[in-house]
MARMILUM-521100 format. One line per 5 residues: for each residue x, y, z of N, C-alpha, C. Coordinates in steps of 0.02 Angstrom, whole numbers, plus 32768, in hexadecimal, padded with zeros to 4 digits. Atoms other than C-alpha are relative to their C-alpha. Example, Ala and Ser with C-alpha at 12.3 -4.5 7.8 and 13.67 -1.06 7.14 Angstrom:
<nodes>
802D/7FC5/8000/8267/7F1F/8186/802D/803C/8000; 7FD6/7FC5/7FFD/82AC/7FCB/8165/7FD9/8037/8025
</nodes>
This chain:
<nodes>
8020/7FC1/7FF6/8000/8002/8006/8037/8033/7FFB; 7FCD/7FBF/7FFA/8091/8080/802B/8020/8002/7FBD; 7FF1/7FFB/8042/80DA/8059/7F78/7FD6/800D/7FD1; 803D/7FEC/802C/8035/8071/7F24/7FFC/8042/8006; 800C/7FB9/7FF1/8021/8116/7F7E/8032/8028/7FE0
7FD5/7FE6/8027/80C1/8146/7F2F/7FF4/8010/7FB8; 8006/8010/8045/80B4/8105/7E84/7FBC/8035/7FEA; 8036/7FEB/8017/7FF2/8146/7E78/800D/804A/7FE1; 7FF2/7FCD/8006/804F/81FD/7E67/8018/8001/7FA9; 7FDF/7FFF/804A/808A/81BE/7DA9/7FBB/801A/7FD3
8031/7FFB/8028/7FCC/81E0/7D78/7FFC/8052/7FF8; 800F/7FAE/7FF5/7FE1/829F/7DA8/8041/8011/7FD3; 7FC7/7FDF/8011/8055/8313/7D3F/800C/803D/801C; 8003/7FC9/7FEB/8034/83C5/7D4B/7FEA/801F/802D; 8032/7FF8/7FCF/7FB2/83B0/7DCE/801E/7FD7/803D
7FDD/8027/7FD4/802C/8350/7E39/7FFA/801E/804E; 7FFE/7FE1/7FB1/8013/837A/7F0A/803A/7FED/800B; 7FB5/8003/7FE8/80C8/8390/7F2C/8006/7FF3/804A; 7FF7/800F/7FC7/80A3/838E/7FD7/7FEA/7FBC/8015; 8014/805A/8005/8048/82D7/7FD4/8030/7FE0/7FF4
7FCB/8022/8008/80DF/829A/7F73/8035/8004/8032; 7FB9/7FF8/7FCD/8163/82DD/7FEE/7FED/7FE4/803B; 801E/802F/7FC9/80F0/8298/8079/8005/7FC0/8005; 7FFD/8044/8012/80EA/81EF/8033/804A/7FEB/7FFB; 7FB7/8013/7FFE/81A4/81E6/800E/801F/800A/8038
7FD9/7FF8/7FAE/81E2/822E/80BE/7FE0/7FCA/802B; 801D/803A/7FCB/816B/81A8/810D/802F/7FC2/8004; 7FEA/804D/8013/81CB/810E/80B6/804C/8019/7FEA; 7FBF/7FF0/800C/827F/8176/80A3/802A/7FD0/8020; 7FD1/8024/7FD9/82D4/8107/811F/7FED/7FBC/7FF2
800E/8044/800E/827D/8061/80E4/8035/7FD0/7FDA; 7FDB/8030/8024/82E4/7FCF/80B2/7FE8/7FCC/7FC2; 8037/8014/802E/825A/7FA2/803A/8022/800F/7FC1; 7FE1/7FF8/8041/82B6/7F86/7F8F/7FD6/8025/7FD1; 803F/7FE5/8033/820C/7FA7/7F2A/7FF6/8041/8010
8027/7FBA/7FDC/81D4/803D/7F97/8044/8035/7FEF; 7FD2/7FCB/8025/8289/8093/7F71/7FF5/8003/7FBA; 8012/7FED/804E/8272/8075/7EBD/7FCA/8020/7FF5; 8032/7FD8/8012/81D1/80B3/7EBA/8001/804D/801D; 7FF6/7FB6/7FE8/820A/815D/7F1B/8028/800D/7FBD
7FD6/7FDA/8038/828D/8166/7E8B/7FCF/8008/7FBD; 8025/7FEC/8033/820F/8142/7E04/7FCA/8040/7FFE; 8037/7FD9/7FF7/8185/81B8/7E49/802A/8047/7FF4; 7FCE/7FD2/800B/821D/823F/7E57/8011/800B/7FA8; 7FEB/7FFE/8040/8250/8221/7DAB/7FCB/8012/7FD1
802D/7FDF/803A/81BB/822B/7D53/7FDF/8048/800F; 800E/7FC5/7FE5/8188/82C9/7DB9/8038/8030/7FDF; 7FB8/7FDF/8016/8242/8306/7D77/7FEF/801A/7FB6; 8012/7FF7/8044/81F9/8310/7CC8/7FD7/804D/7FF0; 8029/7FBA/7FFF/8187/839E/7CF5/8019/8039/802F
7FEA/7FCB/7FCA/81D6/83F2/7D8A/8048/7FF2/8018; 7FC0/801B/7FEE/8293/83CA/7D90/8023/802A/8034; 7FD4/7FC6/7FC9/82C0/845B/7E08/7FE1/7FF3/8045; 8012/8010/7FBC/8244/841F/7E96/8024/7FC2/800B; 7FE3/803A/7FF3/8283/8370/7E87/804F/8000/800B
7FB8/8006/7FE0/833F/839E/7E90/8002/8022/803F; 800A/7FEC/7FC3/830B/840D/7F1D/7FFD/7FD0/8036; 8017/8031/7FCB/82BA/8384/7F77/8038/7FD2/8006; 7FCE/803A/7FF2/8349/8307/7F58/802F/8020/802D; 7FD0/7FCE/7FDE/83CC/8392/7F9E/7FE1/8006/8040
801D/7FFD/7FA4/8365/83A6/8043/7FEF/7FBF/801F; 8019/8047/7FDF/8337/82F1/805E/802F/7FCE/7FF9; 7FD1/8044/800F/83A7/825B/806C/7FDF/7FC9/7FE9; 802B/803D/8020/8363/81E1/7FFC/8043/7FC4/7FF9; 7FD3/8037/7FFD/83AE/8134/7FE9/802E/7FFB/7FC0
7FD1/8011/8047/8423/80F9/7F56/7FD8/7FF1/7FD0; 8023/801C/8033/83A5/80AB/7EF8/7FC6/8025/7FEE; 802F/7FCD/801C/8328/8138/7EFC/8023/802C/7FE7; 7FD6/7FC4/8018/83B1/81B0/7EC7/8016/7FE3/7FBB; 7FEC/8016/8046/83E9/8139/7E39/7FBA/7FF1/7FD3
803F/7FF9/8027/832C/812E/7E01/7FF9/8049/7FDC; 8020/7FB4/8004/830C/81DE/7E0A/802D/802E/7FD2; 7FC9/7FE4/8033/83AD/8211/7DB0/8003/7FFC/7FB8; 800A/801C/8056/8382/81D2/7CFB/7FF9/8041/7FDF; 800B/7FCD/803B/833D/827C/7CC3/8024/8037/801A
7FF7/7FCC/7FE8/838D/82F2/7D30/804C/8004/7FE3; 7FB5/7FF6/8005/8441/833F/7D01/802B/8016/8041
</nodes>
C-alpha cells in the first residue's frame, strides 16, 4: 500500500500535489524495502520531466537512498 501511494503520483503531471508526494516519500525515506525505494525514485524521475527544479531541490534537502537517487537521476543533469 505504501508503494502504491507513491506510484499513484505517476497519474499526475502538472497537477501533482508536491506536498503529498513529499509526505509519502519522507514517510518511507529510511525503509530498506527495495521496491519502495525504487518507487520513490520512479515517482521523482517522472515528476522531474515537469518540474526538475523542485525535484533537484527535494533531493538536495532530503537524504534519499542510493537506489532512489539512481532511479531519479536518469533525466536530471
